[in-house]
C-alpha positions as CSV (number, residue, x, y, z in Angstrom):
1,M,-234.2,91.2,-34.5
2,K,-236.9,93.9,-34.7
3,Q,-236.6,94.0,-38.5
4,F,-237.0,90.2,-38.7
5,Q,-240.1,90.4,-36.5
6,L,-241.6,93.1,-38.7
7,Y,-240.7,91.1,-41.8
8,V,-242.3,87.8,-40.7
9,Q,-245.4,89.7,-39.4
10,S,-245.8,91.2,-42.9
11,L,-245.8,87.7,-44.6
12,G,-249.0,86.5,-43.0
13,A,-249.2,82.6,-42.8
14,A,-245.8,82.3,-44.6
15,G,-244.3,84.2,-41.7
16,Y,-245.2,81.3,-39.4
17,V,-243.2,78.9,-41.5
18,L,-240.2,81.3,-41.7
19,Y,-240.4,81.8,-37.9
20,V,-240.3,78.0,-37.3
21,L,-237.4,77.7,-39.7
22,A,-235.5,80.5,-37.9
23,Y,-236.0,78.5,-34.7
24,V,-234.6,75.4,-36.3
25,V,-231.5,77.3,-37.5
26,C,-231.0,78.6,-34.0
27,C,-231.1,75.1,-32.5
28,V,-228.8,73.7,-35.1
29,F,-226.2,76.4,-34.8
30,F,-226.1,76.8,-31.0
31,I,-227.8,80.3,-31.1
32,P,-229.9,80.9,-28.0
33,A,-233.5,81.2,-29.2
34,I,-234.9,83.0,-26.2
35,A,-235.3,86.2,-28.4
36,L,-237.4,84.2,-30.8
37,T,-239.5,82.8,-28.0
38,L,-240.2,86.2,-26.6
39,G,-240.7,87.7,-30.1
40,A,-243.3,85.1,-30.9
41,G,-245.5,86.3,-28.0
42,A,-245.0,89.9,-29.0
43,I,-245.8,89.3,-32.7
44,Y,-248.4,86.6,-32.7
45,G,-249.9,86.7,-29.1
46,F,-250.0,83.9,-26.6
47,A,-251.9,81.1,-28.4
48,L,-250.4,81.3,-31.9
49,G,-247.0,82.3,-30.6
50,S,-246.9,79.3,-28.3
51,V,-247.8,76.9,-31.1
52,I,-245.1,78.4,-33.4
53,V,-242.4,78.2,-30.6
54,I,-243.4,74.6,-29.6
55,I,-243.3,73.4,-33.2
56,G,-240.0,75.3,-33.9
57,G,-238.4,74.1,-30.7
58,T,-239.4,70.5,-31.3
59,L,-238.2,70.5,-35.0
60,G,-235.0,72.3,-34.1
61,A,-234.2,69.9,-31.3
62,T,-235.0,67.0,-33.6
63,A,-232.7,68.3,-36.3
64,A,-229.8,68.6,-33.9
65,F,-230.6,65.2,-32.5
66,L,-230.5,63.6,-36.0
67,L,-227.4,65.5,-37.0
68,A,-225.6,64.2,-33.9
69,R,-226.6,60.7,-35.0
70,T,-225.3,61.1,-38.5
71,I,-222.9,63.7,-40.0
72,F,-221.9,65.5,-36.8
73,R,-221.5,62.3,-34.7
74,K,-217.7,62.5,-34.4
75,K,-217.8,66.2,-33.5
76,V,-220.4,65.7,-30.9
77,E,-218.6,62.7,-29.5
78,A,-215.4,64.8,-29.2
79,M,-217.5,67.6,-27.4
80,T,-218.9,65.1,-24.9
81,S,-215.9,62.9,-24.3
82,G,-214.7,63.2,-20.8
83,N,-217.8,65.1,-19.8
84,A,-219.1,63.5,-16.5
85,K,-222.5,65.1,-16.9
86,F,-223.0,63.6,-20.3
87,R,-222.0,60.1,-19.0
88,A,-224.5,60.4,-16.2
89,L,-227.1,61.6,-18.7
90,D,-226.4,58.7,-21.0
91,R,-226.7,56.2,-18.1
92,A,-229.9,57.7,-16.9
93,I,-231.4,57.6,-20.4
94,A,-230.3,53.9,-20.8
95,K,-232.4,53.2,-17.6
96,E,-235.3,55.5,-17.9
97,G,-235.3,56.8,-21.6
98,A,-238.0,59.3,-22.5
99,K,-238.7,60.1,-18.8
100,I,-235.3,61.7,-18.5
101,V,-235.6,63.7,-21.7
102,F,-239.0,64.9,-20.6
103,L,-237.7,65.9,-17.1
104,I,-234.7,67.8,-18.6
105,R,-237.1,69.7,-20.9
106,L,-239.2,70.6,-17.8
107,A,-236.2,71.7,-15.9
108,P,-233.8,73.3,-18.4
109,I,-230.7,72.5,-16.4
110,F,-228.6,72.0,-19.5
111,P,-228.3,74.5,-22.4
112,F,-231.1,73.6,-24.8
113,T,-228.9,73.6,-28.0
114,W,-226.1,71.5,-26.4
115,V,-228.3,68.9,-24.9
116,N,-230.2,68.3,-28.2
117,Y,-226.9,67.2,-29.7
118,A,-225.9,65.2,-26.6
119,F,-229.2,63.3,-26.7
120,G,-228.4,62.2,-30.2
121,L,-225.5,60.1,-28.9
122,T,-227.8,58.3,-26.4
123,G,-229.8,55.1,-27.0
124,I,-233.2,56.7,-27.0
125,S,-235.3,56.2,-30.1
126,T,-236.1,59.2,-32.3
127,L,-239.9,58.9,-31.8
128,R,-239.6,58.8,-28.0
129,Y,-237.2,61.7,-28.1
130,V,-239.5,63.8,-30.2
131,V,-242.6,63.1,-28.1
132,A,-240.7,63.7,-24.8
133,T,-239.3,67.0,-26.2
134,F,-242.6,68.2,-27.5
135,F,-244.5,67.7,-24.3
136,G,-241.5,68.7,-22.1
137,I,-241.0,72.2,-23.6
138,I,-244.6,73.2,-23.3
139,P,-244.7,74.6,-19.7
140,V,-241.6,76.8,-20.1
141,T,-242.7,77.9,-23.6
142,L,-246.2,78.9,-22.4
143,A,-244.7,80.9,-19.5
144,F,-242.3,82.9,-21.7
145,V,-244.7,83.5,-24.6
146,W,-247.4,84.6,-22.2
147,A,-245.1,87.0,-20.4
148,S,-244.0,88.5,-23.8
149,A,-247.6,88.7,-25.1
150,A,-248.7,90.4,-21.8
151,A,-245.8,92.8,-21.8
152,T,-246.5,93.8,-25.4
153,A,-250.2,94.4,-24.8
154,A,-249.4,96.5,-21.8
155,A,-246.6,98.5,-23.6
156,T,-248.8,99.2,-26.7
157,G,-251.8,100.2,-24.7
158,S,-253.9,97.6,-26.5
159,A,-255.2,96.2,-23.2
160,S,-257.5,97.6,-20.5
161,T,-256.2,98.1,-17.0
162,M,-258.2,95.0,-15.9
163,K,-256.7,92.9,-18.7
164,I,-253.2,94.1,-17.8
165,A,-253.8,93.2,-14.1
166,I,-255.1,89.7,-15.2
167,N,-252.1,89.3,-17.5
168,V,-249.6,90.3,-14.8
169,A,-251.2,87.9,-12.4
170,G,-251.2,85.2,-15.0
171,V,-247.5,85.7,-15.8
172,I,-246.7,85.5,-12.1
173,V,-248.6,82.3,-11.7
174,A,-247.2,80.8,-14.9
175,I,-243.6,81.6,-13.9
176,G,-244.3,80.3,-10.4
177,V,-245.8,77.0,-11.6
178,T,-243.0,76.6,-14.2
179,T,-240.4,77.2,-11.5
180,W,-242.1,74.7,-9.1
181,V,-242.3,72.1,-11.9
182,A,-238.7,72.7,-12.8
183,R,-237.6,72.2,-9.2
184,I,-239.5,68.9,-9.0
185,A,-238.0,67.8,-12.3
186,T,-234.5,68.8,-11.2
187,Q,-234.9,66.7,-8.1
188,A,-236.1,63.7,-10.1
189,I,-233.2,64.1,-12.5
190,K,-230.7,64.1,-9.6
191,R,-232.3,61.0,-8.2
192,A,-231.8,59.4,-11.6
193,G,-228.1,60.1,-11.3
194,V,-227.7,63.2,-13.5
195,D,-226.2,66.0,-11.5
196,A,-226.9,69.5,-12.9
């Protein structure tokens, strides 16, 4: 992973594209992308790292969603058949659509790569899915990328003591807010009939 990070960093702007593509590959092939999320903060800092992860996560989620609707449909149907959580998710999306996708993104109670494919079998439109995914992954992404960027700045000594203290406080607040939002979203998802 370290070699990949150094390589994309050496590519300049082309590295952004490669990083996004790596994120898409992770989403499509059920590879947890948390290392890429944290790596983006370490390599590119908070602002650019967040943009890269949000774009990569949205494109990867969309690719899996579209594959589930087309060439992988039978495989995904076999994976989800008999799964009570998926049936509850499908019923909730039939009633509340993009709201459920958005809430599940806010409260990652299902594995990200699995649920991308599962969403492809539901009745939600592609546009609504993409918009709900894009906005729903922002809070968690910001928290993780900020934590990584702050830790990297502290570890490399590129930040003053005051900046490190501010970053640590920011990370604690970001994780606290993200946890609070996730808890609210989880309760709303359960009220909609999807049990985590």
